[in-house]
N, C-alpha and C positions, 0 to 999 in steps of 0.2 A: 702271680707271684706263687711259687711253690711252697708248700708247708711240709716239714718233715714230720714224721710221726711222733718225734720227741719234743719238738718245739712248742711252747705254750701259744694258745690262741686267745687273743683278747677279744671278747664279745661285748662291745659297746652297744648302746640302745639303738643307734642308727643301723648297724650291722644286723642286729636282731630283727629289726623291722624288714630289712632286705631279705633275710632268711624266710620270714613268714609270708611275704608277698607271693612267691611262686605257688606254694601249696594252696594259699587262699584263693588266687585267680584260677587255678586249675580246678579246684573244687567248685568254685562258681561257675566254670565253664560247663560242667556236667549238669549242675542245677539248672542253668539257663537253657541248656540243650533239651532237658526234659520239659521245661515250660514251653519250649517252642514245638513240641510235638503236636501236630495238627494245625500249626501256623505256617510252617515251611517244611519241605522235605529235607531230610537230614543231610544228604550229599549236597543239595543245593545251599543249605546253610553253611556248609563248609566252604564251598566255593565263594560265597558272598563274604564270609569272614576274612578269608585270605586276600580277596581282592582289595578290601578296605585297608587291611593291614599293610599291603603292598603300597597303596597310595600314601599311607602315613609314613612309611619308611623311605619312599622314593627320594624326597628332598635331601635326606641325610646320606644317602649311599648311591646315588645315581651314577657316580663315577665308576662304580664297579661293573655296571651292566649297560653303559653307554655303548654305542656302535664302536667296535674295535677295543672295548674295555677288556680287563683281565679275565673276566669270567668266561667268555665265549671260547677261548682256547681250550678250557677244561669242562666243556659242556656235558661230556659223558658222566663225569663225577657228579655234577649237580643235577643232572637228569635223574640219576638213582636217588640221590638224597631228597629231591623234591617229591619223587614218587612215594617214598617210604614215609617221610616226615611230615610233609604237607598234604599230599594227596590221599594216603591211604590210612595213617594212623588216626588222624581226626575224623575222617569220614566214617571209619569203623566205630569209633567212639559215639558219634551222633547216631549211627544206625543202632548201636546197642541200647541207646536210651529210648528207643521206640517201644521196647518191651521189658527193659530192666530199669531198676531204680538207680539214682545217683549213688546211693550207698554201695549197692552190689557192684556197680561199674568201677568205682574207685577201689574197692576191696579186691576184686579180681585183677585189676590193674596192678595191685601191689605185689603180684607174683613176678613182676618184670625183672627185679633183681635176680631172682632164681633162674629165670629164663636166659638171662644174661650169661650166667655161669655155663648153662648148657650150650648156647651158641659159641662162647669163648672156647669151650673144650672141643667141640666138634670142628669148628671152622678155623680156629686160631691155635689150637694145640695147647691152650692155657691149662695148667694142671689144676685140679680142683682138690682142696684139702679135705680132711675128714670133717672139720667143723662146718665147712661149706656145704658138704653133703648132708649132714644132720640139718643144718639150717634150711637147705632146700626141701628137705622131706617134711619139716615142720611147716613151712610156708605153704607147700602142696596141700597138706592136711587142713590147714586154715582155709584155703580156697575151696577145698571140698565141703567144708562145714558151711560156707556161704552158699555154694551151689545146691547142697542138699537141704538147705533152710533149717539146718539143725537137727534134721531127722536121719540118722544113719541108715535106717531101713530103706530110705530112698536111693541109696547108693546102688543098690542091687538092680533097680529099674530107674535109674537117673535119667530124667529128661529135663535138663536145665532149660530155661527160656533162651530163645535165640540170642537175645542181648548178652547173655553171659558168654555164649560161644564166640560172639563178635569180639568180646574183650579179650578172650583167650588168644584169638588170632591176632588182635591188635598188640598184645603184649610181645608176641614173637616178632611182629613188625618193628616195634620200637627198640627191641633188643638188637636186631640186625642193624637198624639205623644207628644206634648208639655205638656199636663196634665199628662201623664204617667211619663215624666221626672220630673215634679214639685212635684207630689204626689206619690212617690214610696212607696209601701207597706213596712212596717217594715220588715227588714231582707231579702228584695227582691234582693239586689245587694251588692257586697263587698265594703266597705268604701274606701279601698286603691284605687281601680279602679275609683270609683266616684271622688276622690280627684285628679286624674291625667287626664287632658283633653285628652292626646293622648291615654292613655289606655282605657278611657271610649269610645272614638270614634272608636278605633281599635276593641273593643269588639262588638260594634254594626255592624262594617263592616264584621266581620268573618261570622255572620249569614246573614247580608244584602246581601253579595256577593252570597250566596246560593239562596236567593229569586230572586235577580237580574238576576243570570244566568239561573234560572228556567223560569223567564219571558221572557228573551231574546231568550231562545229555543222555547218558545211558539210564540213568535213574528215571528220567521223564519217559523214555522210550519203553522201558521195561516195568513201569510201575504197577500194571495189572498182576504181573508175576510176583513182585516183591510184596504187594499188599493185596491179596486176594479180596475181591469184593468192591474194590475202588478201580474205576476205569482210568482215572488220571489224577495226578497230584495237583495241588492248589496251593497258592500263597495268599495268606490273609495279610494284606498290606495295612499298615497302621503304626501308631507309636509303639506298641509292644514289640514288634518286630525291629523297628528302627533302634530302639534302646538296646535290645538284646544284641543286635549286630555290632553296635558300637562298643558294647562291653566286651564281646568275645574277641573282636578285632584289636582293641586297644589293651585290654587287660591281659588275658592268657596268651595272646600272640606277640605283643610287643613289650609291655612293661614287665611281665613276669620273666621273659627271656632276658632283658637287661638287668633285672634285679638278680636273677640267677648268676649271671656272669660276674656281677660286682661282688656278690657274696662268696662265690667260689674263690675269687681272687683274694679275698680278705681272710677267710677261715679255712680254705682248702675244701676239696670235694667230699671228704669223708663226713665231716660235720654237716655240710650242706645237704648231703644225701639223707642223713638221719632226720633232718627237719622236714624234708620233703615227704616223709612218711606220714606227716600229719594230715595229708591230703583227705584220706578217708574220714578222718575226725571232723575236719571242716565241712566235708560234704554231708556228713551226718547232721551236724548243727544247722547247716543251711537248709537241708531238706525238711527237718523237723520244723523250722521257722517258716519257710516259703512254700512248701508243698504239702505240709501236714502229714508227713510220713512218720511212721513210728520206728524207733530204733529197738530192734529185737535182741534177745540174748544171744542168738547165734551170730549176729553181727559183731558183738562184742568179743565172743570167743574166737571167731575167725580172725579179727583184727589182732588179738592178743598172739595167737599162734604165728600169724604172718610176721608181725613185728619181732617176736622172738627169734623166728628163723632168719630174718634179715640181720638181727643183731649177732647171731652166732656166725652167719657167713661173713660179716664185716670184721670179726675178730681176726681172721686170717690176714687182714690187710692193715692191721695196726702196728704190727712189728716191722721195723726197718729190714729185718732179715728176710721177711716174706714178700717184700715189695719188689715189683719188677724194675 
């Protein structure tokens, strides 16, 4: 259900919980990903995660991918979405956690709304307003504060950890993925599948698992190049891995996606997007609690600048006159 910029939004307790679920689960995803460093290779974790999520959703949406089902006629569309959303973004995020903290990962990922402006301008010709430009600049400064660890002199010889660079790439991947979702070409996907959240996600998983499996196989083959000094990866089987896989497959992959869809239908995308910006805050709280990490002043400064930038950018979309 669409919400106009002028219509009031009623935020009851149930809707509030729905809004909080996605950022909480996504923050938990990066913390668990960090905990799994040394337990399971990151790309392999991504493959196992989506395999289990696929099994969970299969009974609900098998009709969409059955032989002769509506998805296969549109395989090119879902092949690309599966590559970006399932195979690439999440794999890059887990790769980032090898060398970067969950706080840094979520803060750098907060630049994604800015990257979306850039992608929209270059590939879709969407005009960028003055407030959006200023907001983008502030968000970039906030990310630089995090990458430089609060020391501006480091910017002249900035050598961010590889994990931070992985998240920059992941932000571009997610921005392209989001635009492809928002601007599907006419007749590029079946309406019945798009209208069913489980079917639409399962359709992406079918092809995303192929990409993720290919990337996981490459990870094992190229591990000595990815991690110098280690001849081959290893998986430490046990309850910690089992519990982690169940959480990342059920929480961030299925429940968060469903909660996001319900919340957007109730309050609209603008308010929902604002609440999603709580992900770095949840990541910081969970990291301090479960990883013993410290929250530094530059984290707070970077978060404030990024959020201010996103707020300024969002102002351009609050007026009905500016909406497309």
